[in-house]
N, C-alpha and C positions, 0 to 999 in steps of 0.2 A: 289844188294843192293853194293852199293859203299864201297870199304874200302880204308884205308890210303894209301896202295900200290897202288891203281889206282889213287889217288890224286897224288901220288908221280910221278908215270908215266905220267899222263896228264901233270903236271908242267914241267916233264923234271929235276926232282931233285931226291936225295936221299930219301928213306923211313925214315932216322933220321932226315933230314933237314924238311921234312914234318910233321914230328911228333913233332918238335920244335914249328913250326908255328901252329900247331893244339893246343899245349900246351900252345900257348900264350908266349913263351920265347923270349927274345929280340935278343939272339945272332946270328941273321940272316940279312943279307943284304936286304935293303928295297926293291931292284926291285925284289929280289929273294922272299919275304915275298908276295909282291903283286901278283906274279906268282902263288905262291902255294893257297892264299886265292881266287883267279880268278878261279882256278881247284876246288875249294872245293865248291865254288858257280855254278859252271856248272855241278857237279856231285850230286849236293845237298848233300854234305857229313857234318854231324855234328859230332863232337868227341864226343864217348860214355860217357866220363865224364860230357859232359854238359846236358846230357839226365835226367833230375830230373823234377818232378811235380813242378809247378809254380803257378797254379790256374790263368793262362793268355791263352786266345783265340785270334786267328788272324781273323781277318775280312778282306777280299780282294773284292773290288768292282771296276766297271771299272770307274767311275766318280761320281761326286755330281750332274751335270748338268741333268740328268735325274731324277725327284723328286722320283721316286720308290725304288732307289737304297739308299738313305739316310733313307727312311721310312723304307725298309727292314732292313738295319742295326741298326735303332733304336729298332724295335721289338726284333732283335736278342740279342742288347746289354741289353734291359730291362730284357729278359729272363735270359741271363748268370749272370746279376748282383743278380738277386733272387736267382741263384744257389752259390753265393758267388765267381764268376769268374769277372777278369776283363778282357777289350777287346783292343786289339791294332787295329785300323782302318787303313787300306792302299789303297789309290786308285791308281791303275795301268794305268790308262789313257788308259784301253784297249790295252796296249802293252805286247807281250809275254816277251821281255826281262825284262820290268819292273816287271812283275807277277814273273818271276824266283828269281829275285834279292829280292824281298819283301818275298817269301817264304822262301829263305835262312836268310834272317834277323829275320825271327820269328822263324825260328828253331835255330837259334844261341842264340836266347832270350829264348829259353827252353819254347815256348809255348806248351799248354797241347792238342792243336788242332786248325784246321781252317776250315774255312767255306769261299768258293768261290762263290760269286754272279755274275751270267753272265760271266764265266771265259773265258779264251781264249780257253777252250776246245769246245766251241760253234762255233770258226772259223774252219770250214772244211777246209781251206786252210792252216792251221798254223802246227806248229810242237807240239807235246803234250806229247813227251817222259818223260818232268819232273813229269808228274803225275805218269806214271808207277813208277818212280823211287822212288817217294814219298811213294807209296803204299809198295813197296819192304821196304823202310827204316823203315815201320810199323807207319807211320805218321796217324792219326786219323782226317779225313776230310770229310765234306759233301759238296756237291754242290746245288747250287741254280739257277735255270733256265738254265739245260743244264748239260750233262753227257754223257761220252761214256760207252755204255753196256758193253765192253771189261774190264772195270775196276770193282772190286768189291767195289764200293763206296756209300753209300745210295746219292739219289738225290731228291729233292723237285721242283716240277715242276707244270706248269698246262698243259692241252692237247692244245698244240698249233695248231694242226690239226683242232680240233673242233673250237676253238678261230674264225680261218679264215673261216670255214664253217658257223658259226654262224652269223657271221657278213655279209658274203655274202647272205646268206639265209633272212637275216632281208629286203636287197636291193631286192633280188627277191620278196619276197612277197608284197614288196611296188610296183612292176611294172617293174622294172629296168632290162634291158636286155643287157647294155652295163656297164658292173660293172669292174673298173680299179683296179690295186692294187699298191697304193703307198708304196713301199717296201724297207726293209733296204738292207745292203749290200747281194749280192746274195749267198756269200761263208759263212752266218752265218746261222747255223741250224734254229733258230725260223723263220727267212725269208722262209725257204724253207718250212718249217712245214705249216707255215700259207698258202703258196703257194699253197700246195697239199689240204688245206681245201678248198680253195677258187676254186679250180678246180673239188673236189667232188661234191661241190653244184651247179657249173655249169652245169657239165655233167649229173647231176641228171635232172635238168631242160631242158636237151636237148640243151644245148649251148656250143658253143667253148671255153674253157679255154685258148687256145692261144692267145698271143697278150694282149695289154692294160696293161702292166707291166712295171714300170720305177723303178730305184733303187737310192738310196741316202744315206746319212748318217742318223744314229738313231738321227736326231736333227730336230729342227724348220726349219733349212736352208735347210736340206737334205730333208724335205717334199717339201719345196718350189720348189727346184731343180727338184725332181722327177716328180712334177704335172706339170711342165712346158712342160716336154717332153709328157706328155699326153693330155695336152691340145693343143700342137700343131699337134697332131696326126690326120690322115684323119678320124679316127673313134672315135671321142672325147666320152669318157664314161660320163653317167649321173649320176652315182653312184661310190663311189671309197672306198676301205678298206684300211686302213694303218697299219704299224709295229706298230706303238704305238703313243700315244696321242701327242708326240712333233711332230712328222711328220704330224699327221692331223691337229694341230694348224698351222703348215706352209701350209698345203692346204688350210686353212681358210683364210689365211693372202694372197697366192697367188691368190685365186680365187677372193678375193675382188679388189687386184692390177689389174686384168685383166676385171673387170667389171661384173664378175659373181656373181649371188646372190646365197647364201646356205640358204634353200635348195631348192629354187625355180628353179635355172637352175642346180644345181649339188647337191648331196647328200653325205655326208662325215661320215665314220665310223671309231673310233679310236681303241685303245686297251690299258688298264691299267686301266683307270679312274682315273688319279690323280686328286688332288683337282683342278688344273686350268682349267680342262676340262669343269667344271660347270660355269666357269667364262667367257668362251669365248663367241663371238657374231656371230652365235646363240651358245647356250649352245652345246656341243660335245654330239652326240650320239656314245656310246663306249661299248666295251667288258670288264667287271670288271674283274679283278683278286684280291684273296684274299691276298692282300699284308701283310697285319698284321699276318695274320693265317701263312702264308707262311714263315714269318721269326720266329715266335714262334715255330714252327714245326722243322725248321732246327736247332733251338737252342738245343731243346730236344732231336734230334737225335743225336747230336754231343756230349752232356753231356752222352747219353747213350752209345757212343761209348769210350768215356773217363773213363766210369765206366767197361769196358771191355765187354760189352754185344755185341752180334750179332746183328746188324742191316739192315734191308732190306730198300730198297725204297719204300716208300708209294705210294698208288695210286695218280694219278694225282688230284691236286686240281680242284674242280668246278669254273668254270667261268659263269659270268652270263651278258645278255644284257641291259645295261641302256640306254632307248630311251629318249633321248632330242630334240634340234629344230633343227639338223643339216642335218636330213633325213626326207623325205616326198614323197608321191606318185608322180611316174614318169609321170603322167598324160600328155599326148602329148607330153613329153619331146624330144623323139626321133624325132617327126615330125618337131618341132622346130628347132631342131639342123640341120636338113637335109635342113631346107629353109634358113640356113642362109649362 
């Protein structure tokens, strides 16, 4: 846990100077104040005098572009409002430094708890020291869609491995043997877990899981970028699973631009079941996650933590396959591809 002495040492000032800045006094030069405030942010230090209950919680999410994030935030906020809590919504743009800045802002505003949605912790290549410091400071937190087992913080999630396995198994049952993976960035935990599920299903069917994987951003354009790589490969897949529905929509768009018919030439499975997945042409087969239930559960766990109760991570929530028009049997697909 950071102390005022740690802040002073980090900023290169005396404890007295750090104390004046922390107390909000004016008799400090502006450049010195900025240095101390930066040290407070970096160390996630909040003066004890500011730690009072306010009835406010912070919600941190990567962006508003993926429809599941606003839907999760809405479900959380609705449950929090029913409990008499106000919410501060923060979009981190999936940047670690912005997440840290928002965390300090929220602590400085004396929030009673925080919920992190798809936080930077899922980035396996990033630095996550600030979460440990928050735990040491006694911050009350809940993670949604990813957490480190080394931290004693409740997390609400679905079984990403099972989701990847379920999507792959659906294509296998339709007769596909060349099943690609339009994946998010390879350093994100959900990407790796879905890959593990795909590999498990393929191995169980006696197929080699290596190859036919391409990565892109978790976006429509990211899906188009990744699928272009797969379509240009020597062993073009007849079916594809995707990290999320946005990437799957990108696959549908790129397939159409390449003259491929979905599902006649290629089958596509998404993940999330955002509303737009039912509006695509053809409608998207996808693995549905219980978004509203996940948000409500996260809010309930945080409220319990704020009441001083011990809270453990619940079992992963169940996903389900929603079959629509983007998948079909692979009858003679492999043969047709080899003739081209």
